[in-house]
C-alpha positions in Angstrom: 0.0 0.0 0.0 2.9 2.3 0.7 4.5 1.6 -2.7 1.1 2.4 -4.4 1.0 5.7 -2.6 4.6 6.4 -3.5 3.9 5.7 -7.2 0.9 8.0 -7.1 2.9 10.8 -5.5 6.0 10.4 -7.6 4.7 12.6 -10.6 4.1 15.5 -8.2 7.8 15.8 -7.8 8.6 15.8 -11.5 10.4 19.0 -12.6 8.2 21.2 -14.8 11.2 22.7 -16.7 12.5 19.4 -18.1 9.6 17.7 -19.8 11.5 14.6 -20.9 12.7 13.9 -17.3 9.2 14.6 -16.0 7.7 12.1 -18.5 10.2 9.4 -17.3 9.3 10.1 -13.7 5.6 10.0 -14.5 5.8 6.7 -16.3 7.9 5.3 -13.5 5.2 6.3 -11.0 2.5 4.7 -13.1 4.5 1.5 -13.3 5.1 1.4 -9.5 1.5 2.3 -8.7 -0.1 -0.2 -11.1 2.1 -3.2 -10.1 1.8 -2.5 -6.4 -2.0 -1.9 -6.6 -2.3 -5.4 -8.2 -0.5 -6.9 -5.2 -2.8 -5.2 -2.7 -5.6 -7.5 -3.5 -3.7 -10.4 -5.2 -3.4 -13.2 -2.7 -7.1 -13.8 -2.1 -8.4 -12.6 -5.4 -6.4 -11.9 -8.6 -9.4 -10.4 -10.4 -9.7 -7.7 -7.8 -6.0 -7.0 -8.2 -6.5 -6.5 -12.0 -9.5 -4.2 -11.4 -7.6 -2.2 -8.9 -4.6 -1.9 -11.2 -6.9 -0.8 -14.1 -8.5 1.8 -11.8 -5.2 3.3 -10.7 -3.9 3.4 -14.3 -7.1 5.0 -15.6 -7.0 7.7 -12.8 -3.3 8.5 -13.4 -3.6 8.7 -17.2 -6.8 10.8 -16.9 -5.1 13.2 -14.6 -2.0 13.4 -16.8 -4.3 14.1 -19.9 -6.0 17.0 -18.2 -3.1 18.5 -16.3 0.2 17.9 -18.1 2.0 17.1 -21.4 3.3 13.8 -20.1 1.4 11.6 -22.5 3.4 11.4 -25.7 2.9 8.5 -28.2 4.6 8.2 -31.5 5.9 11.8 -31.3 2.5 13.4 -30.6 1.6 14.9 -27.3 -1.9 14.1 -26.0 -3.3 16.8 -23.7 -6.7 18.3 -23.2 -5.6 21.9 -23.5 -3.2 23.6 -25.8 -1.3 25.2 -23.0 -0.1 21.7 -22.0 1.0 20.8 -25.5 4.4 22.2 -25.4 7.2 20.0 -26.8 10.1 18.4 -25.3 13.1 16.3 -26.2 12.2 13.0 -27.8 12.4 10.1 -25.3 
């Protein structure tokens, strides 16, 4: 549970002036949060672990879409607002 919380909080500490580094920190936080959320409910019920992991991933990606330029796929930044669509170094 502590690792899930750490993964959720990790993107908050990403530097706003270096977008490439911030993206790496964000995706690291997503990975830590999703994997550790699975293991919160895994031993008794693996289906609940999958559902909890999907919920955590959905919440983190939704928050990133509406608040940051961290979602970049195939060279295109996906963000809800133009202000968040500033470029960065390719990862």
